[in-house]
LOKOL-906221 format. One record per atom (N, C-alpha, C): x negated, y negated, z negated; chain; residue in one letter. Coordinates in Angstrom, 1 decimal, always signed. Example, Ala and Ser with C-alpha at 12.3 -4.5 7.8 and 13.67 -1.06 7.14 Angstrom:
REM residues 2
{node {-13.2,+5.7,-7.8},"A","a"}
{node {-12.3,+4.5,-7.8},"A","a"}
{node {-13.2,+3.3,-7.8},"A","a"}
{node {-12.8,+2.2,-7.1},"A","s"}
{node {-13.7,+1.1,-7.1},"A","s"}
{node {-12.9,+0.0,-7.9},"A","s"}
REM end
This chain:
REM residues 155
{node {-45.9,-71.8,-2.8},"A","m"}
{node {-47.0,-71.0,-3.0},"A","m"}
{node {-47.0,-69.9,-2.0},"A","m"}
{node {-48.1,-69.5,-1.4},"A","p"}
{node {-48.1,-68.4,-0.5},"A","p"}
{node {-47.9,-67.0,-1.2},"A","p"}
{node {-47.4,-66.1,-0.4},"A","s"}
{node {-47.3,-64.7,-0.9},"A","s"}
{node {-48.5,-64.1,-1.0},"A","s"}
{node {-48.6,-63.0,-1.7},"A","f"}
{node {-49.8,-62.3,-1.9},"A","f"}
{node {-50.3,-61.7,-0.5},"A","f"}
{node {-49.3,-61.3,+0.4},"A","a"}
{node {-49.7,-60.8,+1.6},"A","a"}
{node {-50.3,-62.0,+2.5},"A","a"}
{node {-49.8,-63.1,+2.4},"A","e"}
{node {-50.4,-64.3,+3.1},"A","e"}
{node {-51.8,-64.7,+2.6},"A","e"}
{node {-51.9,-64.6,+1.3},"A","i"}
{node {-53.3,-64.8,+0.7},"A","i"}
{node {-54.3,-63.8,+1.2},"A","i"}
{node {-54.0,-62.5,+1.3},"A","v"}
{node {-54.9,-61.5,+1.7},"A","v"}
{node {-55.1,-61.7,+3.1},"A","v"}
{node {-54.1,-61.9,+4.0},"A","r"}
{node {-54.4,-62.2,+5.4},"A","r"}
{node {-55.3,-63.3,+5.6},"A","r"}
{node {-55.1,-64.5,+4.9},"A","s"}
{node {-55.8,-65.7,+5.2},"A","s"}
{node {-57.3,-65.4,+4.7},"A","s"}
{node {-57.5,-64.7,+3.7},"A","l"}
{node {-58.9,-64.4,+3.3},"A","l"}
{node {-59.5,-63.5,+4.2},"A","l"}
{node {-58.7,-62.5,+4.8},"A","q"}
{node {-59.3,-61.7,+5.8},"A","q"}
{node {-59.7,-62.5,+7.0},"A","q"}
{node {-58.8,-63.4,+7.4},"A","g"}
{node {-59.1,-64.4,+8.5},"A","g"}
{node {-60.3,-65.2,+8.2},"A","g"}
{node {-60.5,-65.6,+7.0},"A","s"}
{node {-61.7,-66.4,+6.7},"A","s"}
{node {-63.0,-65.5,+6.9},"A","s"}
{node {-63.0,-64.3,+6.4},"A","v"}
{node {-64.2,-63.4,+6.5},"A","v"}
{node {-64.4,-63.2,+7.9},"A","v"}
{node {-63.4,-63.0,+8.7},"A","m"}
{node {-63.5,-62.7,+10.2},"A","m"}
{node {-64.2,-63.9,+10.8},"A","m"}
{node {-63.8,-65.2,+10.5},"A","l"}
{node {-64.5,-66.3,+11.0},"A","l"}
{node {-65.8,-66.4,+10.5},"A","l"}
{node {-66.2,-66.0,+9.3},"A","a"}
{node {-67.6,-66.0,+8.8},"A","a"}
{node {-68.4,-65.1,+9.7},"A","a"}
{node {-67.9,-64.1,+10.3},"A","r"}
{node {-68.5,-63.1,+11.2},"A","r"}
{node {-68.5,-63.6,+12.6},"A","r"}
{node {-68.0,-64.8,+12.8},"A","r"}
{node {-67.9,-65.4,+14.1},"A","r"}
{node {-66.9,-64.6,+15.0},"A","r"}
{node {-65.9,-64.1,+14.5},"A","d"}
{node {-64.7,-63.4,+15.1},"A","d"}
{node {-63.6,-64.3,+15.2},"A","d"}
{node {-63.4,-65.1,+16.2},"A","t"}
{node {-62.3,-66.1,+16.2},"A","t"}
{node {-60.9,-65.4,+16.2},"A","t"}
{node {-60.8,-64.1,+16.3},"A","a"}
{node {-59.4,-63.5,+16.0},"A","a"}
{node {-58.9,-63.8,+14.6},"A","a"}
{node {-59.9,-64.1,+13.8},"A","g"}
{node {-59.5,-64.5,+12.4},"A","g"}
{node {-58.4,-65.6,+12.4},"A","g"}
{node {-58.5,-66.5,+13.3},"A","y"}
{node {-57.5,-67.6,+13.3},"A","y"}
{node {-56.1,-67.0,+13.4},"A","y"}
{node {-55.9,-65.9,+14.0},"A","g"}
{node {-54.5,-65.2,+14.1},"A","g"}
{node {-54.0,-64.8,+12.8},"A","g"}
{node {-54.8,-64.7,+11.9},"A","l"}
{node {-54.3,-64.2,+10.5},"A","l"}
{node {-53.8,-65.3,+9.7},"A","l"}
{node {-54.1,-66.6,+10.0},"A","f"}
{node {-53.6,-67.7,+9.2},"A","f"}
{node {-52.2,-68.0,+9.7},"A","f"}
{node {-51.4,-68.6,+8.8},"A","t"}
{node {-50.0,-69.1,+9.1},"A","t"}
{node {-50.2,-70.5,+9.6},"A","t"}
{node {-50.2,-70.6,+10.9},"A","m"}
{node {-50.4,-71.9,+11.5},"A","m"}
{node {-49.1,-72.7,+11.8},"A","m"}
{node {-48.4,-73.0,+10.6},"A","t"}
{node {-47.3,-73.9,+10.7},"A","t"}
{node {-47.5,-75.0,+9.7},"A","t"}
{node {-46.5,-75.9,+9.6},"A","a"}
{node {-46.7,-77.0,+8.6},"A","a"}
{node {-46.6,-76.4,+7.3},"A","a"}
{node {-45.6,-75.4,+7.1},"A","d"}
{node {-45.7,-74.8,+5.7},"A","d"}
{node {-46.9,-74.1,+5.4},"A","d"}
{node {-47.5,-73.5,+6.4},"A","g"}
{node {-48.9,-72.8,+6.2},"A","g"}
{node {-49.9,-73.7,+5.9},"A","g"}
{node {-49.8,-74.9,+6.4},"A","f"}
{node {-50.8,-76.0,+6.1},"A","f"}
{node {-50.7,-76.3,+4.7},"A","f"}
{node {-49.6,-76.6,+4.1},"A","w"}
{node {-49.4,-77.0,+2.7},"A","w"}
{node {-49.8,-75.8,+1.8},"A","w"}
{node {-49.3,-74.6,+2.2},"A","r"}
{node {-49.7,-73.4,+1.4},"A","r"}
{node {-51.1,-73.0,+1.3},"A","r"}
{node {-51.9,-73.6,+2.3},"A","s"}
{node {-53.4,-73.3,+2.2},"A","s"}
{node {-54.0,-74.0,+1.1},"A","s"}
{node {-53.4,-75.1,+0.6},"A","f"}
{node {-54.0,-75.8,-0.4},"A","f"}
{node {-53.9,-74.9,-1.8},"A","f"}
{node {-53.2,-73.9,-1.8},"A","a"}
{node {-53.1,-73.0,-2.9},"A","a"}
{node {-54.4,-72.3,-3.1},"A","a"}
{node {-55.3,-72.3,-2.1},"A","a"}
{node {-56.7,-71.7,-2.2},"A","a"}
{node {-57.4,-72.4,-3.4},"A","a"}
{node {-57.0,-73.6,-3.7},"A","i"}
{node {-57.7,-74.3,-4.8},"A","i"}
{node {-57.6,-73.5,-6.1},"A","i"}
{node {-56.4,-72.8,-6.2},"A","v"}
{node {-56.2,-72.0,-7.5},"A","v"}
{node {-57.2,-70.8,-7.6},"A","v"}
{node {-57.7,-70.4,-6.5},"A","l"}
{node {-58.7,-69.4,-6.4},"A","l"}
{node {-60.1,-69.9,-6.6},"A","l"}
{node {-60.4,-71.1,-6.1},"A","v"}
{node {-61.6,-71.8,-6.2},"A","v"}
{node {-61.9,-72.6,-7.5},"A","v"}
{node {-60.9,-73.1,-8.0},"A","a"}
{node {-61.1,-73.8,-9.3},"A","a"}
{node {-61.7,-73.1,-10.4},"A","a"}
{node {-61.4,-71.9,-10.7},"A","p"}
{node {-62.1,-71.2,-11.8},"A","p"}
{node {-63.6,-71.1,-11.5},"A","p"}
{node {-64.0,-70.8,-10.3},"A","l"}
{node {-65.4,-70.8,-9.9},"A","l"}
{node {-66.1,-72.0,-10.1},"A","l"}
{node {-65.3,-73.1,-9.6},"A","y"}
{node {-65.9,-74.5,-9.7},"A","y"}
{node {-66.1,-74.8,-11.2},"A","y"}
{node {-65.2,-74.5,-12.1},"A","l"}
{node {-65.2,-74.8,-13.4},"A","l"}
{node {-66.4,-74.1,-14.1},"A","l"}
{node {-66.5,-72.8,-13.7},"A","a"}
{node {-67.7,-72.0,-14.3},"A","a"}
{node {-69.0,-72.6,-13.9},"A","a"}
{node {-69.1,-73.0,-12.7},"A","v"}
{node {-70.3,-73.7,-12.2},"A","v"}
{node {-70.7,-74.9,-12.9},"A","v"}
{node {-69.7,-75.8,-13.1},"A","t"}
{node {-69.8,-77.1,-13.6},"A","t"}
{node {-69.9,-77.1,-15.1},"A","t"}
{node {-69.6,-76.0,-15.7},"A","s"}
{node {-69.6,-76.0,-17.2},"A","s"}
{node {-70.8,-75.3,-17.7},"A","s"}
{node {-71.6,-74.8,-17.0},"A","l"}
{node {-72.8,-74.0,-17.4},"A","l"}
{node {-73.7,-74.9,-18.4},"A","l"}
{node {-73.9,-76.1,-18.1},"A","g"}
{node {-74.8,-77.0,-19.0},"A","g"}
{node {-74.3,-77.1,-20.4},"A","g"}
{node {-72.9,-77.2,-20.6},"A","g"}
{node {-72.4,-77.5,-21.8},"A","g"}
{node {-72.5,-76.6,-23.0},"A","g"}
{node {-72.6,-75.2,-22.7},"A","d"}
{node {-72.6,-74.3,-23.7},"A","d"}
{node {-74.0,-73.7,-24.1},"A","d"}
{node {-75.1,-74.3,-23.4},"A","g"}
{node {-76.4,-73.9,-23.7},"A","g"}
{node {-76.7,-72.6,-23.2},"A","g"}
{node {-76.0,-72.0,-22.2},"A","a"}
{node {-76.1,-70.7,-21.7},"A","a"}
{node {-77.5,-70.7,-20.8},"A","a"}
{node {-77.8,-71.9,-20.3},"A","a"}
{node {-79.1,-71.9,-19.5},"A","a"}
{node {-80.0,-72.7,-20.3},"A","a"}
{node {-80.7,-72.0,-21.2},"A","a"}
{node {-81.6,-72.6,-22.2},"A","a"}
{node {-82.8,-73.3,-21.6},"A","a"}
{node {-83.1,-72.9,-20.4},"A","d"}
{node {-84.4,-73.5,-19.8},"A","d"}
{node {-84.0,-74.8,-19.0},"A","d"}
{node {-82.8,-75.2,-19.0},"A","l"}
{node {-82.4,-76.4,-18.3},"A","l"}
{node {-82.9,-77.6,-19.1},"A","l"}
{node {-83.3,-78.7,-18.5},"A","p"}
{node {-83.7,-79.9,-19.1},"A","p"}
{node {-82.6,-80.4,-20.1},"A","p"}
{node {-82.9,-81.0,-21.1},"A","e"}
{node {-81.9,-81.5,-22.1},"A","e"}
{node {-80.7,-82.3,-21.4},"A","e"}
{node {-81.1,-83.2,-20.6},"A","g"}
{node {-80.1,-84.0,-20.0},"A","g"}
{node {-79.1,-83.4,-19.0},"A","g"}
{node {-79.6,-82.2,-18.5},"A","a"}
{node {-78.8,-81.4,-17.6},"A","a"}
{node {-77.7,-80.5,-18.4},"A","a"}
{node {-77.8,-80.4,-19.7},"A","r"}
{node {-77.0,-79.5,-20.4},"A","r"}
{node {-75.6,-80.2,-20.6},"A","r"}
{node {-75.5,-81.4,-20.7},"A","a"}
{node {-74.1,-82.0,-21.0},"A","a"}
{node {-73.3,-81.9,-19.7},"A","a"}
{node {-72.1,-81.2,-19.9},"A","s"}
{node {-71.1,-81.1,-18.8},"A","s"}
{node {-69.8,-82.0,-19.1},"A","s"}
{node {-69.2,-82.6,-18.2},"A","p"}
{node {-68.1,-83.4,-18.4},"A","p"}
{node {-66.9,-82.5,-18.8},"A","p"}
{node {-65.9,-83.0,-19.5},"A","p"}
{node {-64.8,-82.2,-19.9},"A","p"}
{node {-64.1,-81.6,-18.8},"A","p"}
{node {-63.5,-80.3,-19.0},"A","a"}
{node {-62.8,-79.6,-17.9},"A","a"}
{node {-61.8,-80.5,-17.2},"A","a"}
{node {-61.0,-81.3,-17.9},"A","v"}
{node {-60.0,-82.1,-17.3},"A","v"}
{node {-60.5,-83.0,-16.2},"A","v"}
{node {-61.8,-83.6,-16.6},"A","f"}
{node {-62.5,-84.4,-15.6},"A","f"}
{node {-62.9,-83.7,-14.4},"A","f"}
{node {-63.5,-82.4,-14.6},"A","r"}
{node {-63.9,-81.6,-13.6},"A","r"}
{node {-62.8,-81.2,-12.7},"A","r"}
{node {-61.6,-80.9,-13.3},"A","l"}
{node {-60.5,-80.5,-12.5},"A","l"}
{node {-60.0,-81.6,-11.5},"A","l"}
{node {-60.1,-82.9,-12.2},"A","a"}
{node {-59.7,-84.1,-11.4},"A","a"}
{node {-60.6,-84.3,-10.3},"A","a"}
{node {-61.9,-84.0,-10.4},"A","v"}
{node {-62.9,-84.2,-9.3},"A","v"}
{node {-62.6,-83.3,-8.2},"A","v"}
{node {-62.3,-82.0,-8.5},"A","i"}
{node {-62.1,-81.0,-7.5},"A","i"}
{node {-60.8,-81.3,-6.7},"A","i"}
{node {-59.8,-81.7,-7.5},"A","a"}
{node {-58.5,-82.1,-7.0},"A","a"}
{node {-58.7,-83.3,-6.0},"A","a"}
{node {-59.5,-84.2,-6.4},"A","a"}
{node {-59.8,-85.4,-5.5},"A","a"}
{node {-60.5,-85.0,-4.2},"A","a"}
{node {-61.4,-84.1,-4.4},"A","e"}
{node {-62.1,-83.5,-3.3},"A","e"}
{node {-61.2,-82.9,-2.2},"A","e"}
{node {-60.2,-82.1,-2.8},"A","w"}
{node {-59.3,-81.4,-1.9},"A","w"}
{node {-58.2,-82.4,-1.3},"A","w"}
{node {-58.1,-83.5,-1.8},"A","v"}
{node {-57.4,-84.5,-1.2},"A","v"}
{node {-58.1,-85.5,-0.2},"A","v"}
{node {-59.3,-85.9,-0.7},"A","a"}
{node {-60.1,-86.8,+0.1},"A","a"}
{node {-60.6,-86.2,+1.5},"A","a"}
{node {-61.1,-84.9,+1.5},"A","y"}
{node {-61.6,-84.4,+2.7},"A","y"}
{node {-60.5,-84.3,+3.8},"A","y"}
{node {-59.5,-83.7,+3.4},"A","p"}
{node {-58.3,-83.6,+4.5},"A","p"}
{node {-57.9,-85.0,+5.0},"A","p"}
{node {-57.8,-85.9,+4.0},"A","a"}
{node {-57.5,-87.3,+4.5},"A","a"}
{node {-58.5,-87.9,+5.4},"A","a"}
{node {-59.9,-87.7,+5.1},"A","a"}
{node {-60.9,-88.2,+5.9},"A","a"}
{node {-60.8,-87.5,+7.3},"A","a"}
{node {-60.6,-86.2,+7.3},"A","m"}
{node {-60.6,-85.5,+8.6},"A","m"}
{node {-59.4,-85.9,+9.4},"A","m"}
{node {-58.3,-86.3,+8.7},"A","a"}
{node {-57.1,-86.7,+9.5},"A","a"}
{node {-57.5,-88.0,+10.3},"A","a"}
{node {-58.2,-88.9,+9.8},"A","f"}
{node {-58.8,-90.1,+10.4},"A","f"}
{node {-59.8,-89.7,+11.5},"A","f"}
{node {-60.7,-88.8,+11.2},"A","v"}
{node {-61.8,-88.4,+12.1},"A","v"}
{node {-61.2,-87.7,+13.4},"A","v"}
{node {-60.2,-86.8,+13.1},"A","t"}
{node {-59.6,-86.1,+14.3},"A","t"}
{node {-58.8,-87.0,+15.2},"A","t"}
{node {-58.1,-87.9,+14.5},"A","r"}
{node {-57.4,-88.9,+15.3},"A","r"}
{node {-58.3,-89.9,+16.1},"A","r"}
{node {-59.4,-90.2,+15.5},"A","l"}
{node {-60.4,-91.1,+16.1},"A","l"}
{node {-61.1,-90.4,+17.4},"A","l"}
{node {-61.3,-89.1,+17.2},"A","l"}
{node {-61.8,-88.3,+18.3},"A","l"}
{node {-60.8,-87.7,+19.3},"A","l"}
{node {-59.6,-87.9,+19.0},"A","g"}
{node {-58.4,-87.5,+19.9},"A","g"}
{node {-58.2,-86.0,+19.8},"A","g"}
{node {-58.6,-85.4,+18.6},"A","l"}
{node {-58.4,-84.0,+18.3},"A","l"}
{node {-57.3,-83.7,+17.3},"A","l"}
{node {-56.3,-84.6,+17.2},"A","q"}
{node {-55.4,-84.4,+16.1},"A","q"}
{node {-54.6,-83.1,+16.3},"A","q"}
{node {-54.5,-82.6,+17.5},"A","h"}
{node {-53.8,-81.4,+17.7},"A","h"}
{node {-54.5,-80.3,+17.0},"A","h"}
{node {-55.8,-80.4,+16.7},"A","r"}
{node {-56.7,-79.4,+16.0},"A","r"}
{node {-56.7,-79.5,+14.6},"A","r"}
{node {-56.1,-80.6,+14.0},"A","y"}
{node {-56.2,-81.0,+12.6},"A","y"}
{node {-55.6,-79.8,+11.8},"A","y"}
{node {-54.4,-79.5,+11.9},"A","v"}
{node {-53.6,-78.5,+11.1},"A","v"}
{node {-54.4,-77.2,+11.0},"A","v"}
{node {-54.8,-76.6,+12.3},"A","p"}
{node {-55.5,-75.4,+12.2},"A","p"}
{node {-56.8,-75.4,+11.4},"A","p"}
{node {-57.5,-76.6,+11.7},"A","y"}
{node {-58.8,-76.8,+11.0},"A","y"}
{node {-58.6,-76.8,+9.5},"A","y"}
{node {-57.7,-77.5,+9.0},"A","i"}
{node {-57.6,-77.6,+7.5},"A","i"}
{node {-57.2,-76.3,+6.9},"A","i"}
{node {-56.2,-75.7,+7.6},"A","i"}
{node {-55.8,-74.3,+7.1},"A","i"}
{node {-57.0,-73.4,+7.0},"A","i"}
{node {-57.8,-73.3,+8.0},"A","a"}
{node {-59.0,-72.4,+8.0},"A","a"}
{node {-60.0,-73.0,+7.0},"A","a"}
{node {-60.2,-74.3,+6.9},"A","y"}
{node {-61.2,-74.9,+6.0},"A","y"}
{node {-60.8,-74.6,+4.5},"A","y"}
{node {-59.5,-74.7,+4.3},"A","n"}
{node {-59.1,-74.5,+2.8},"A","n"}
{node {-59.2,-73.0,+2.5},"A","n"}
{node {-58.8,-72.1,+3.3},"A","w"}
{node {-58.9,-70.7,+2.9},"A","w"}
{node {-60.4,-70.2,+3.0},"A","w"}
{node {-61.2,-70.8,+3.8},"A","s"}
{node {-62.6,-70.4,+3.8},"A","s"}
{node {-63.4,-70.9,+2.6},"A","s"}
{node {-62.8,-71.8,+1.8},"A","s"}
{node {-63.5,-72.2,+0.7},"A","s"}
{node {-63.6,-71.1,-0.4},"A","s"}
{node {-62.7,-70.0,-0.4},"A","v"}
{node {-62.8,-69.0,-1.3},"A","v"}
{node {-63.9,-68.1,-1.1},"A","v"}
{node {-64.1,-67.5,+0.1},"A","p"}
{node {-65.3,-66.7,+0.3},"A","p"}
{node {-66.5,-67.5,+0.2},"A","p"}
{node {-66.6,-68.7,+0.6},"A","a"}
{node {-67.8,-69.6,+0.6},"A","a"}
{node {-68.2,-69.7,-0.9},"A","a"}
{node {-67.2,-69.9,-1.7},"A","s"}
{node {-67.5,-70.1,-3.2},"A","s"}
{node {-68.0,-68.8,-3.8},"A","s"}
{node {-67.4,-67.8,-3.4},"A","a"}
{node {-67.9,-66.4,-3.9},"A","a"}
{node {-69.2,-66.1,-3.5},"A","a"}
{node {-69.7,-66.5,-2.4},"A","v"}
{node {-71.0,-66.2,-1.9},"A","v"}
{node {-72.1,-66.9,-2.7},"A","v"}
{node {-71.9,-68.1,-3.3},"A","v"}
{node {-72.8,-68.8,-4.0},"A","v"}
{node {-72.8,-68.6,-5.5},"A","v"}
{node {-71.8,-67.8,-5.9},"A","m"}
{node {-71.6,-67.6,-7.3},"A","m"}
{node {-72.7,-66.6,-8.0},"A","m"}
{node {-73.2,-65.6,-7.3},"A","p"}
{node {-74.1,-64.7,-8.1},"A","p"}
{node {-75.3,-65.3,-8.7},"A","p"}
{node {-76.0,-66.2,-8.2},"A","p"}
{node {-77.2,-66.8,-8.9},"A","p"}
{node {-76.7,-67.6,-10.2},"A","p"}
{node {-75.5,-68.2,-10.0},"A","i"}
{node {-75.0,-68.9,-11.1},"A","i"}
{node {-74.6,-68.0,-12.3},"A","i"}
{node {-74.0,-67.0,-11.9},"A","l"}
{node {-73.5,-65.9,-12.9},"A","l"}
{node {-74.7,-65.3,-13.6},"A","l"}
{node {-75.8,-65.1,-12.8},"A","l"}
{node {-77.1,-64.4,-13.3},"A","l"}
{node {-77.7,-65.4,-14.3},"A","l"}
{node {-77.7,-66.8,-14.0},"A","l"}
{node {-78.3,-67.8,-14.9},"A","l"}
{node {-77.4,-67.9,-16.1},"A","l"}
{node {-76.1,-67.8,-16.0},"A","a"}
{node {-75.2,-67.9,-17.2},"A","a"}
{node {-75.5,-66.7,-18.1},"A","a"}
{node {-75.8,-65.5,-17.5},"A","g"}
{node {-76.1,-64.4,-18.2},"A","g"}
{node {-77.4,-64.3,-18.8},"A","g"}
{node {-78.3,-65.3,-18.5},"A","g"}
{node {-79.7,-65.3,-19.0},"A","g"}
{node {-80.6,-64.3,-18.3},"A","g"}
{node {-80.2,-63.9,-17.1},"A","l"}
{node {-81.0,-62.9,-16.4},"A","l"}
{node {-82.0,-63.6,-15.5},"A","l"}
{node {-81.8,-64.8,-15.2},"A","i"}
{node {-82.8,-65.5,-14.3},"A","i"}
{node {-82.8,-67.0,-14.8},"A","i"}
{node {-83.9,-67.6,-14.5},"A","g"}
{node {-84.1,-69.0,-14.9},"A","g"}
{node {-83.6,-70.0,-13.9},"A","g"}
{node {-83.6,-71.3,-14.3},"A","s"}
{node {-83.0,-72.2,-13.4},"A","s"}
{node {-83.8,-72.4,-12.1},"A","s"}
{node {-85.1,-72.2,-12.1},"A","d"}
{node {-85.8,-72.4,-10.8},"A","d"}
{node {-85.4,-71.3,-9.9},"A","d"}
{node {-85.2,-70.1,-10.3},"A","t"}
{node {-84.8,-69.0,-9.5},"A","t"}
{node {-83.4,-69.2,-9.1},"A","t"}
{node {-82.6,-69.7,-9.9},"A","t"}
{node {-81.2,-70.1,-9.6},"A","t"}
{node {-81.1,-71.1,-8.4},"A","t"}
{node {-81.9,-72.1,-8.6},"A","v"}
{node {-81.8,-73.1,-7.5},"A","v"}
{node {-82.4,-72.6,-6.2},"A","v"}
{node {-83.4,-71.8,-6.2},"A","t"}
{node {-83.9,-71.2,-5.0},"A","t"}
{node {-82.8,-70.2,-4.4},"A","t"}
{node {-82.2,-69.3,-5.2},"A","l"}
{node {-81.2,-68.5,-4.6},"A","l"}
{node {-80.0,-69.2,-4.1},"A","l"}
{node {-79.6,-70.2,-4.9},"A","f"}
{node {-78.5,-71.0,-4.4},"A","f"}
{node {-78.7,-71.7,-3.1},"A","f"}
{node {-80.0,-72.2,-3.0},"A","f"}
{node {-80.2,-72.9,-1.7},"A","f"}
{node {-80.2,-72.0,-0.6},"A","f"}
{node {-80.8,-70.7,-0.7},"A","f"}
{node {-80.8,-69.8,+0.4},"A","f"}
{node {-79.4,-69.3,+0.7},"A","f"}
{node {-78.6,-69.0,-0.3},"A","l"}
{node {-77.2,-68.5,-0.2},"A","l"}
{node {-76.3,-69.6,+0.5},"A","l"}
{node {-76.6,-70.9,+0.1},"A","s"}
{node {-75.7,-72.0,+0.6},"A","s"}
{node {-76.0,-72.4,+2.0},"A","s"}
{node {-77.2,-72.0,+2.5},"A","r"}
{node {-77.5,-72.4,+4.0},"A","r"}
{node {-76.4,-71.7,+4.9},"A","r"}
{node {-76.3,-70.4,+4.9},"A","p"}
{node {-75.2,-69.8,+5.8},"A","p"}
{node {-73.8,-70.3,+5.4},"A","p"}
{node {-73.5,-70.7,+4.2},"A","v"}
{node {-72.2,-71.2,+3.8},"A","v"}
{node {-72.0,-72.5,+4.4},"A","v"}
{node {-73.0,-73.3,+4.6},"A","h"}
{node {-73.0,-74.7,+5.2},"A","h"}
{node {-72.7,-74.5,+6.7},"A","h"}
{node {-73.4,-73.5,+7.3},"A","y"}
{node {-73.2,-73.2,+8.7},"A","y"}
{node {-71.8,-72.7,+9.0},"A","y"}
{node {-71.3,-71.9,+8.1},"A","y"}
{node {-69.9,-71.3,+8.2},"A","y"}
{node {-68.9,-72.4,+8.1},"A","y"}
{node {-69.0,-73.3,+7.2},"A","r"}
{node {-68.0,-74.3,+6.8},"A","r"}
{node {-68.0,-75.4,+8.0},"A","r"}
REM end
């Protein structure tokens, strides 16, 4: 598990990268241990993921269509996010090797993992507003779309 100081540095590095400041890479721990510790970012992202994927189950978004209200159990949703966090790095190991960029794999995954935290935080406001009943699903989708565009570029 990374120290609190490493988490803060890594998140600062992620924000710097979002601002296109490549000095952010210097704040990550670019070692094999740092690689494995970067997966701890899932602990910060999982609650956001669970909040997003559970909105339909409690009826908080009353204007959603009936079929959209059923949400899978939390255990299933946690298994999905865990699978994503394993499958993507595995796929990128293959891709980087195929492209002859395996020397960039570890730094890439470290930055990618830590960047998931601010990326998730950016797209959360419309979902929280929907959950609070302050906006409708159409507005949520629109806001989410516009907020997710820069996140996709960043990632």
